[in-house]
N, C-alpha and C positions, 0 to 999 in steps of 0.2 A: 313656386308660381301658384300652386293651389291655395296656400295660406293667404297670399296676397289677394287672390281673387275673392276669397271669403271675406277678408277685411273690407275690400271695396264694396261688395254686395251688402255687407252689414251696415256700412256707413254711407250708403248711396244717397239717402235723404239729406244728410248733413252736407255731403259733397255737392249736391245740386244747389243747396242754399249758399254755400261758400262761393261756388263758381258764379252764381247769379249776382251776388253782391260785388264780386271783383269786376265783372263785366259792367255792372251799373256804375261803378266808380272809374270807368275808363281804363281798366286793366285787362281787357279782353285778350290782348296780345299775349300776356303772361299765361292766361288760361289756355290758350291754344298751344303755346310752346311747351307747356307741361303735359299736353295731351288730354287735359280734362274735358275740353269741348267734345272731342271725339267719343270719349268714354260715356259722357252724359247723353250725347245724341244717339249712340247705339243702345242706350238703356231707355230711350223714348222720352228723355227730359229735354225741354227747350230752355234756353237761356233768355231771360227777360232783359231788355235793353232800355227800359224807360228812363228818361233823364240822363242817359249815358253821354249824349252829346254835350249837355251843359257841364257835367262833371269832368269831362275830358279836357275842358279848357283850363282847369286848375293845374297848378304845378304838381309834378309827380309826388313830391313828399306829402303835399296836402291830400292828394287822392288816396295815397296809401294810409295816411293817418285816419281819414274819414272811413275808409273801408275797414280798418282794424276796429274802430269803435263800434261799427255796425255788426262786425263778426262776433263780438262778445268777449267774455272774460279771458279765454285762452290767448287770443290775439292781442288784447289790451295788455296783458301781463308780458307777452313777448315784446311788444313795442316799448314798454317801460324798461325792460332789460336792455333792449337795443339802444335806448337813450343814453346808456353809459358806454356804448361801444364806439368811441371816437376813433378807434383804430380801424373801424370798418366803414363808417359813414361820415360824410362831410357835415359842416356846421348846420346847413339848412335842414338836413334830415334829422339831426340830433334835436334841433329846436322843435320840430314837429312831433317827434316821438315824446318829447318832454311834456307835450300838451295832452297826451292821451289820458282819458279817464272814462269810466263806464257810466253810461246814462241808463241805470237800471232802477226802476221804481221799487220802493220797499214792498215786501210781501205783507199782507195782513197776518195777524197772529194766528188766525184759524188755519192758514196754509202751512204754518210751522208747528201747529199744536201736536199732531200725531208724532212727528219726529222728536219734539221736545218731551212728550210723554214717555216715549221709548227710552230716551237718553237719561232722563231724570228719575224715571221710575214712578212718576205721578204727574199730576197737573202742575204747571209752573206756579199757579196761585197757591197751591198747597205746600209746595216745596219751599218757596221763598216767603218771607214775611210780606214783601211787596214786589210786584212784577209789573213794570210799566208796559202797557200794550202798544204804545207808540214808540217806534224805534228811535234810538238816540243818533244812530248813523247807519248808513247803508252803503254797500259796494257790490261788485259783481259776484263775489264768492260768498260773502256773508253779510249779515246785518247785526247790529248791536242794540240791545235793550238794557235799560238800567233796572236794577233790582236791589233788594235789601235782604240780607241773610237774617235768620232767626235771632242772632246775637246783636243785630243792629248794624253790622258792617255793610257799607254801601259798596256795591259791586256792579260790574258790567258783564252781561251775558252775550257772548259772541256765538252766533248760530250759523252754521253752514247751510247754504240754500239747498233744499231738497233737490236731488237729481243732478246737482252741478258736477259731481265727480264723473258720472257717466258721460255727460256732454263734453267735459274737458278731455277725458280719455279718448273719446272718438276724435276730437280735434287733434290730439297728439298723434294718434295713428295716422291721420291724414297728413299732418305736417311731416312726419317721418318719411312717408311715401313721396310727398312733394319735394322734400330735401334730396332724396335719392335721385329723383327725376331731374332736379335742377343741376345736380353735379354732372349729369350726362348731357342734358339738353342745353344748358347754359354754361359753357366751359369757363367763362370769365369768373364765375362764382366758385369754381372748384378750389382755388388756393385758400379760400376762406373756410372751407370745410362745412358746408351747410348741414350735412348729416350729423356731424359732431356737435355743432351748435344746438341743433334740435334735441339731441340726446341729453346734453347738459341742461337745457331749458326744461325738458320733461322731468328730469330728476328734481330740479329746483321746485317746479310747480307741484309735483307729487308731495314733496315735503310740506309745502305751504297749505295743501289741502288737509294735512293732518294737524289739527289744532293741539293735540297732545304733544307732538314734536315741537310746535311753536312754543309751548309752555316750558318744555325742557330747555330750549335755547334761552328763554328769558331767565330761568333760574340759574343757568350756567353763567350768563353775563352778570346777573346780580351778585353771584359769589365772587366773580373776578373783580367787580367794582366795589366790593364791600369796604375797601380802604378809602373810598371817596364819599364822604358823608353827604355831599351836596348832590349826589345822583340818586334818583328814586326809580326802582323797577317795580311795577305793580306785583303784589303777592298773588300767587296762583292758589285757587281753592280746588284741590285735587278731588275732593269728594263729589264734585259736580262736573269735573272736566274729563273729556274723552276726545275721540277722533273728530266728532262733529260738533262738539260743544266746548267752549272755553270760558271759564268764570274767573275773573281777576278783580282786584280792588279797583274801585272807581277813583280816578285821579282828578282832584279838584284844583284846577290851575288855568293859566292863560294859554290857549292854543298857540303853537309856534307861528301861525300866520297872522296873529292879531297883535302886532308889535306896538300899535298905538296905545294899548292898555298898560304897557309896562310902567310908564312914568306915573300914571295915576295909582298904580299898585305899589309904588315906591321901590321898584326893582332896578338894579344896576345892569343896564344892557351890556356894557363893555365887559363887566365881570362874568355875566352869563355866557358871552361869546368865548371868553378864555376857558371857562370851566367846561363848556361843551366840547371845545377842541381838546382839552386835556383828557376828557373821558373817552372820546372816540379814538384819539391817538393811543391811549393805553390799550383799548380793545385790539387795535390793529398791530401795534408795534410790540407790545409786551405779551399779550395773551394769544394772539393769532386767531381769535374768534370774535367777530364784530357784527354789529348791526349794519347791514348792507344798504339800507334805505333810510338814512337819517334826514328825511325832508321835513319841512315845517309841520305837516300833518301828523307826524309821528313823535313830536316833541311838545311837552308842556312846560311852562315856566311857573314855579311854585314860590310861595313865600320864603323869605330867607335866602333869596337868590339861588334856589335849587332848581334842578332840571329833572324831568321825568321822561323816560323813553318808553314807548309802547310799540306794539305790533312787531313781533320778532319772526314773522313768517319768512322773511328773506334775510339770511345771515351768510356771512362769508367766513371761510376757513383758510388759514395760511400755515403751511408747515414751517418747522424751524429753519429749514434751508431758504424758503421763500422770504421769511422775515429778515434773515441776514442779507439776502439780495436786496430787499426793500430798503433796509438801512443804508446800504451802499448807494442805491439810486437816489434816495431823498437827500442824503448828505452830499452826494455829488451835485445835485441840483442846487441845494441851498448854498453850498460852498463853491459853486461854479467849477467843479472838477470834471472837465469834459470827458476825459478818458474813462473815469469810473462809470459815468452814465452810459457811455457807449458799450462798455464791457457787459454791464448788466442787461441792457436791452438786447444785445446780440445773443446773450445766453438765453433770455426768455424767448426769443424768436429763432431758436437754433435750428428749426425745421425749415430753413430758408430754401427757396426753390429758384435756382438759376438767377440769382441776383448778384450784383456787384457789391460784395461786403465792404470793400475798401471805400466805395463811394458812399454807402450808407453810414459807415463809421465817420467819414469826413463830414457829412451833413450834420450828424448828431453833435460832433465836436464843435462845428461852426455855430450851431444853434446855442449850445451851452456857453460858448466863449463870448457870445454877444452880451451876456449879462455880467461879464467881468467888470468889477468896479462898481456895480449897481448896489446901492445901500440895501441891506436886508429888508428894511421896512417897505421898500418899493417892489419887492418881488411878489408875484402871484403864483403860488405853488400850483393851484388848479390850472391856471393859464399855461404854465410851463408843461404840465402833464398833458394837457390837450394838444399843445403844439408838438410835443414829442410823439404822441400817438398819431398825429397827422403825418409826420415824416414816415412812420411805419406804414400808414395806409397808402401813401404814395408808392411805396415799394411792395405793396400787396402782401404785407405781413400782418398776421393777426396775433393778438395777445392771448394767452391761456385764459379760461373763463374766470378763475379765481382772481387774477390780476385785473381783469376788466371790472369786476365788482368792486375791487379795492379802489381803483381810480374813480369810479362812480361815487363811492363814499367820500373820497377826498374832495371831489368837485362840489357835492352837496354840502359838505361841512363848511367849506370856505364860503359858499354862497350864503349859508345861514349866518355865519360869523359876520360877513360884511353887512347883512341885513340888520343885525343887531348893533353893530358898531362899524361905521364906515372906515375907521382907522384900524380895523382888525387885519392882522397879517399872519396868515397861516404859517409861513416860513419862520417867522420870529417865534411863534408858539412851538413849532415842531423841533427846532434846532436843539434847545436844551434837553428835551426828552430823548432825541436821537443820540446825542452824545452820552447821556446818562446810560442808556441801554447798551451802547457800544462799550462804554467803560465796564459796565457790569458783566458783559460777555467775556471780557478779557481780564476780569478780576482773578487773582490767584485761586480762590475757591472754585470759581466756575471752570477755570482751566484744569484744576485738579480733578473735578468731577467728570469732565469730558474725557480726560486722560484715563481715569479709572474705568469708565464705561468702555472705552476703546480697548483697554488692557483686558477687561473681563471678557469682551467679545473674542479677542485674540486667543485667550486661554481656553475658552469654550471650543473654538475652532481647532486648536491644537489637541484638545482632549478627544475630539471626534475623529481626528485625522487618521489614527491607526485603524479604527473600525471602517472608515470609508475606504481606505486603501485595501484593507482585507476584502471588503465586499467587491471592489473593482477586480481584484486578482481572481477571486472565486468565479465571478462572471466570465472573466477572460478564459480561465481553464475549462469552464463548462461550455464554452462556445456561445454564451449569451451576451457577449460584449460586442456592441455595434457602435461604430463611429458614424455619426450623422453630420453631414455638411449641407447646410441650406444656404443657397445663394439666390438673391433676388432675380426673378425672371429667368432662372436657369432652365426651367421646362420650356419656355418659349424659345430660348436660344437653341436648346437641343432639337426642338421641332424644326426650327429654321435650318439647322445643319442637316437634319435627316432629309428634309425636302430638297436641299441643294445637292446632297449626295445622290438621291434618287434621280434627279434631273441629269446629273453628270453621267450616271450609269446608262440612262435611256439614250443620251446623246451619243455615247460610245457605241451602243448597239445600233443606232441609226447609221452612224458612220460605217460600221462594219457591214451593215446590209447594203449600203450604197456601193462600197468597194467590192464586196463579194458579187453583187448583182452585175456590176460593170464587167467583172472578169467573166461571169457566166455568159453575158451577152456576146462575148467574142468567141465563144466555143460553138462550133457547128454541131448539128445532130441533136438528138433528144426531142422530147415533146415540145410543141409550140402552142402559143396562145395569142390570137390576133396577129399571127405571122411572126411573133417574137418568141425567143426561148422562154418557156413557161416559168422555170425557176427564177430566171432573171427578172421577168415582169412582176411576179409575185413579190420578189424581194424589194423592188422599187415601190410597189404599193404599200408594203409594210413600212418602208422607210418614210413615205409621205404621211401615213397614218400616225406613226410615232412622232414625226415633226409637228403635226397639228396638235397632238396631245401635249407636247412639250411647250408649245407657244401658249396654249390655253392654261396650262398649269402655272407658267410664269406670270401671266396676267392676273390670275386669281390670287396667287401668292402675294403679289404687289398690293392688291386691294386689302387682303387680310392684314398685312403689315401696317397699312395706313390706318385701319380700324383700331389696331392694337395700340398705336401711338396716340 
């Protein structure tokens, strides 16, 4: 509690700002339900409500989107990630989250100069042969300037905004606290795990703030895609790169959002769509390490029908097991194998909570079966993924974060492909690679390698087994061997049993007092009290007091049980 109080006091100014923005955008009820209004009022802060009535007339998704844009980079990034969570939000919410962007004016170079001097070891004009003072692009976390190295290489210099880390870290602390409150104050959100989602988002955003980490991701993807000569990943210049500064080759090409220029440049849009799909599918299916945000702003089209990917701040990772499950899911969707799709989704949402698994499985099978007989060229893989996640959302099931990023990448990829070529079909592009990867997995060499790894692990276990058994026996002989059995909610059950036993014991004592006092009342002689035998009267008083205590204990126990559930 003390640490939570200190965090709240440290971030009270930002908390007041956030609450005021939420109220102004018609979200005052959320502020009150999270207890923020009371906390701010007790600290002497008032919530401003100007224009709240006008904003309250907007649809809730629009209100939330506008509030996020005003709240700044942390919340904009959160909304952009939520734009890929079709398993949590309906189409209207997803559409609004997809519109999120930061309206942050570029900083003048003088505001960046002290930080640049510290990171570069000198003035930017002396380190570079040329450094453009006007920014090439700007965003909430960083802004980009064009420059030229001493050897003539054209580069871009990505500079993190001064003070942005401290502001984002304050926002993340408040988000973590709000998520914990939401799980208790808004029970409808508990199945989606707000606290877990915020933790995952915080890890992702912390990595994005580290520009050196972004460059390592870029180089890893460049190595993985070295076999695709039509893919360009800008080279990193590590002599100038660090946590707050990123220097990479300048990409001279057509931005992904300016498709009208492709024909004039003599580029083949359909070929670019296929090559982009091939590159992203390889990252996802073969490598398990992929660009998680391949939208038009992060792609350039180059001469020779080549593509360049930039901005690797958001990347996704898939374990070997996840990739195998993904293969089964995509093949099931493309080949309309309903049972395969249902099996994978149920495995992914294995933490199901009081749902009818039979009904869920039947709905998934019915959904996939409706595409039976549909030509491959007419299938929309992104649409099918959105519809499947909508089924999960109706059952209040959430996908793991790595899979949500994956689905977001697939949806972005198919949207870009259709923009380049209306005849582009992701399913048709994916099927050959999926089958190729599946065949490679069951190639004799691959099977032999996995068998050898399994055998080596078994041999290592067998080698350690005598030592482990010897250690267990020594501990048993010396009395240091303890068997621990942990059952969920065992302590609560034990407490309930203990309370029940105590009540039964008190009830037996009360019954004995009533019977004993009744017998004493029939015996003449002895001391009296109010004209009645004293011991009998005192016994009845003790019985009444015990009965009142027992009734009170039972009522309080019922309230505690309700709170626990």
